[in-house]
N, C-alpha and C positions, 0 to 999 in steps of 0.2 A: 784725348779722352777727358770727359768731365769728371771731376771729383764729386761723388755722390754726397759726401758730407756737406758740401756747400749748398746742395739743393734740398736737403731734408727740411730745413726751416721753411722753405717756400712750399713744399708739399704739405707740411703740417698746417701752415696758414691757410692754404686752399681748402684743406679739410674742414677747418673751422668756418670758413666762408660758406662751404657747402651745407654745414649744419644750420647756419642762419637761413640760407636760401631755401632749403627744403622745408623748413618750418614755416617760413613766409609763404612759400608756394602752396602749402597745405591750407593755410588761412584763406588764400585767394580762391582755391578750389571749393572750400567748404562754405564760402560766403553765399552761394546760391543754393545751398542744400537746406531743406527744412528739417525739423526734428523728426517729423513723420517719415520723410524720405530716408533719413539717416538710419532709422530703425527697419524700414521695409526693404530697401535696396540691398541685395546680397550678392556675394561673389559665388554664384551658382546656388543650386537648391540647398546644399548643406554648408555653404560657405558663410563667412562672417558678413555681418552688416557693416555699413560705413561707421556707425557709432562703435561697434566692436573693434574695428580696425584702428580707429582713432584712440580708443582706450588702451589698446595693445601698444600703440606707439608711445602714449603717455607713460604707461607703466614700465615699458622696457627702457625708456629713457632713464628712468630712475634706477633700474637694474644695471644698465650699462655704467651709470655714474658710480654706483656702489662698487662695482667690479674695479673700476679705475682707481677709486680711493683705496681699495684693498691692495692693488698693485703698487700704489705709492707708499703705503704704510707698512706692508709686510714683504719679506723676501720671497719672491716667486710663489705666491699663494695658489692654492687650488681654488679656482673660481666656481661659485655655485651654479648649478643648472636650474632651470625653471620650466615648468610645464605650462606653456602659454594657453593651451586649451582649457586646462583646469582653472587657470587664473580668470579667464573670461567668464566662466560659470560662477566661481567663488565670489568674484567681485561684481557680479551682475552687470556686466558691461552694457547689455542691451537696454537696461533701465537708466543708464547714465545720461547726463545733460550734455548735449553736443558742444555748446559754447564753453561751459565750465571745463569740460575735458580738454578742449583746445587751449584755453588759457592756462590750464595746469601744465600742459605740454610746453607751452611757450616759456613759462616761468622755470620749469625744470631745465629746458634747453639753454636758457640764458646762464643758469648756474653752471651747467656742464661746459659751455663755451669759456666762461671765466676760469673754470678749473684748468682746462687744457691750455688756455692762453698764459697761465701763470707758471707752467712747467718749465724747468730748465732743460737744456739739451740732454743732460744725463737722466733726468726723470722721464723724458720721453722714451728712453730705452728700457725702463723698468718693465717687468713682465710678470706673467702668471701662467697658469695652466687653464686654458679655456675648456669647458666641458665638452665642446664639440670640435675644437680646432687645435688642441694640444698647446704648444708654446705660443704665447700671445703677448705682444708689447702694447704700450700706450699708443703707438702709431697705428697698430692693428685695430685697437679699440676705436680710435677716431675714424678710421676708414669704415669700420663695421657700422657705426652710427649712420654715416652717409649712405652706405649701400642698403641698410635696413630701411631708412627713410624712402629711398628711391623705389625699392621693391613695393612698399605699401602705397606710395603715391601712384605708381603705375596701377596697382590693384584698385584703388579708389576711382581713378579716372576711367578705368575699364568698366567698372560697375556703373558709373554715371553715364558713360557712353551707351550702355545697353538699356537705358531707361525706356 
């Protein structure tokens, strides 16, 4: 039987690689999307536009980072929840600039990857209480970023496939 403690560093490193790759993949996908398409193409009649999805990714990258910092600095904190629909309206995602939003996501992601890469094995085990998932560790946080990215990459590519 394999000792799982010896594989956790590999799992975590792969999660960081996924964070890089999903952000890079998003850039490749968006390369052929005009600003007009990013505003017009939506995930269904009431769904988000591509620019709104991108701004959501950018802003939630920051939210995920702040939650991770809280877990590092505080003993098992209650992590804040956010209303992503309200944020899209309050921050006027539909009027945002596609390239600026993507570059802001890339910068945020680089900081996030550096944050995770610097964690000790003990710090990876630190946790908090997630507003939707209860107990939540740094490893869970890293996995959430990758899954969140993949969910929205699928969404954007589905929207683009329906042009």
